[in-house]
C-alpha positions as CSV (number, residue, x, y, z in Angstrom):
1,M,-51.0,342.0,47.3
2,T,-54.5,340.8,46.3
3,S,-55.3,340.6,42.6
4,T,-58.2,342.6,41.2
5,Q,-59.9,339.3,40.3
6,D,-59.8,338.2,43.9
7,V,-61.2,341.5,45.1
8,Y,-64.1,341.5,42.6
9,S,-65.0,337.9,43.3
10,T,-65.3,338.5,47.0
11,M,-67.2,341.9,46.9
12,S,-70.9,341.9,47.5
13,T,-73.3,343.5,45.0
14,A,-73.6,346.6,47.2
15,Q,-69.8,347.0,47.3
16,V,-69.5,346.6,43.6
17,F,-72.1,349.3,42.9
18,T,-70.8,351.6,45.5
19,R,-67.3,351.5,44.0
20,V,-68.7,351.8,40.5
21,A,-70.6,355.0,41.5
22,A,-67.6,356.5,43.3
23,I,-65.3,355.9,40.4
24,A,-67.8,357.3,37.9
25,L,-68.2,360.5,40.0
26,L,-64.5,360.9,40.4
27,V,-63.8,360.4,36.7
28,S,-66.7,362.7,35.7
29,A,-65.3,365.4,38.0
30,V,-61.9,365.2,36.4
31,D,-63.4,365.3,32.9
32,A,-65.6,368.3,33.7
33,V,-62.8,370.3,35.4
34,S,-60.3,369.5,32.7
35,G,-62.7,370.5,30.0
36,R,-63.1,373.9,31.6
37,V,-59.4,374.4,32.4
38,L,-58.1,373.5,29.0
39,Q,-61.2,374.8,27.1
40,A,-60.4,372.1,24.6
41,S,-63.7,370.3,24.7
42,P,-66.6,371.2,27.0
43,D,-68.4,368.0,26.0
44,P,-68.0,364.8,28.1
45,S,-65.2,362.6,27.0
46,L,-66.6,359.6,25.1
47,V,-63.4,357.7,25.6
48,L,-63.6,358.1,29.4
49,S,-67.3,357.4,29.7
50,L,-67.6,354.5,27.3
51,G,-64.1,353.2,28.2
52,A,-65.1,353.1,31.9
53,T,-68.3,351.3,30.9
54,A,-66.3,348.6,29.0
55,W,-63.7,348.4,31.7
56,V,-66.1,347.6,34.6
57,A,-68.2,345.2,32.5
58,Y,-65.1,343.4,31.3
59,R,-63.4,343.2,34.7
60,L,-66.4,341.9,36.5
61,A,-67.2,339.3,33.8
62,E,-63.6,338.2,33.9
63,A,-63.7,337.8,37.7
64,G,-66.7,335.5,37.3
65,Q,-69.5,338.0,38.1
66,A,-71.0,338.1,34.7
67,R,-74.5,338.6,36.0
68,L,-73.5,341.9,37.5
69,S,-71.2,343.1,34.8
70,F,-73.8,344.5,32.3
71,L,-75.8,346.4,34.9
72,A,-72.6,347.7,36.6
73,G,-71.3,348.9,33.2
74,V,-74.5,350.7,32.3
75,T,-74.6,352.1,35.9
76,M,-71.1,353.4,35.4
77,W,-72.1,355.3,32.3
78,A,-75.3,356.7,33.8
79,V,-73.6,357.9,37.0
80,Y,-70.7,359.3,34.9
81,M,-73.1,361.3,32.7
82,A,-75.2,362.5,35.7
83,G,-72.0,363.5,37.5
84,F,-70.6,365.3,34.5
85,I,-73.8,367.3,34.1
86,L,-73.7,368.1,37.9
87,W,-70.0,369.2,37.8
88,A,-70.5,371.2,34.7
89,W,-73.5,373.0,36.3
90,L,-71.5,373.7,39.5
91,L,-68.6,375.1,37.4
92,I,-70.6,377.6,35.4
93,G,-68.8,380.9,35.3
94,W,-65.5,379.4,36.5
95,N,-62.7,380.1,34.0
96,G,-65.3,381.5,31.6
97,S,-67.3,378.3,31.3
98,V,-70.9,378.1,30.2
99,P,-73.6,375.5,30.8
100,W,-73.1,372.2,29.0
101,H,-75.7,371.3,26.4
102,P,-75.5,368.1,24.3
103,R,-74.5,368.7,20.7
104,S,-77.9,367.5,19.5
105,T,-80.6,365.1,20.5
106,T,-79.3,362.6,18.0
107,W,-75.8,362.7,19.5
108,M,-77.2,362.1,23.0
109,I,-79.3,359.2,21.8
110,A,-76.4,357.7,19.9
111,V,-74.1,357.9,22.9
112,A,-76.8,356.6,25.3
113,A,-77.5,353.6,22.9
114,A,-73.7,352.9,22.7
115,A,-73.3,352.4,26.4
116,P,-75.3,349.1,26.7
117,I,-73.9,347.8,23.5
118,I,-70.4,348.4,24.7
119,A,-71.3,346.8,28.1
120,I,-72.6,343.7,26.4
121,G,-69.5,343.4,24.2
122,A,-67.2,343.9,27.2
123,Q,-69.2,341.3,29.2
124,L,-68.9,338.7,26.4
125,A,-65.1,339.4,26.1
126,G,-64.6,339.2,29.9
127,T,-66.6,335.9,30.1
128,A,-64.6,334.5,27.2
129,R,-61.4,335.5,28.9
130,A,-62.5,333.9,32.2
131,G,-63.4,330.7,30.2
132,R,-59.9,330.6,28.7
133,A,-58.4,331.1,32.2
134,G,-60.4,328.2,33.4
135,K,-62.6,330.1,35.9
136,P,-66.3,329.2,35.5
137,P,-68.8,332.1,35.9
138,E,-70.2,332.6,39.3
139,T,-73.8,331.3,39.3
140,A,-74.9,332.7,42.7
141,Q,-75.0,336.4,43.4
142,R,-74.1,337.8,46.8
143,A,-76.5,340.2,48.4
């Protein structure tokens, strides 16, 4: 079986962003549906959205694709949020759900500002981990 590190280091930029977008849409759909089924929290999960951002930035940096990791992490968050808004809109009326509105403008700005900060932190941690493992960061990007 191929390790995740081998898969990420051999994927092109287009493949990385295609997978990031697909995973973000899938996770946002799960979050939107579960919020409506359980009626526990109609808001998007900060753990899922920011955790996915950190995960993709860390894993790419660890695999030697540090140049892609920040942008891929922020893309993960942006697609996740757009997907969540789309799924929540499509689910209006199902199981008594109502349209999703952010708690406040300040809340949305704080969450949006946290995504790049978390992506940078995860990128730094992944790059440090790759350095300890003896793998130098990839300097050339694949198209």
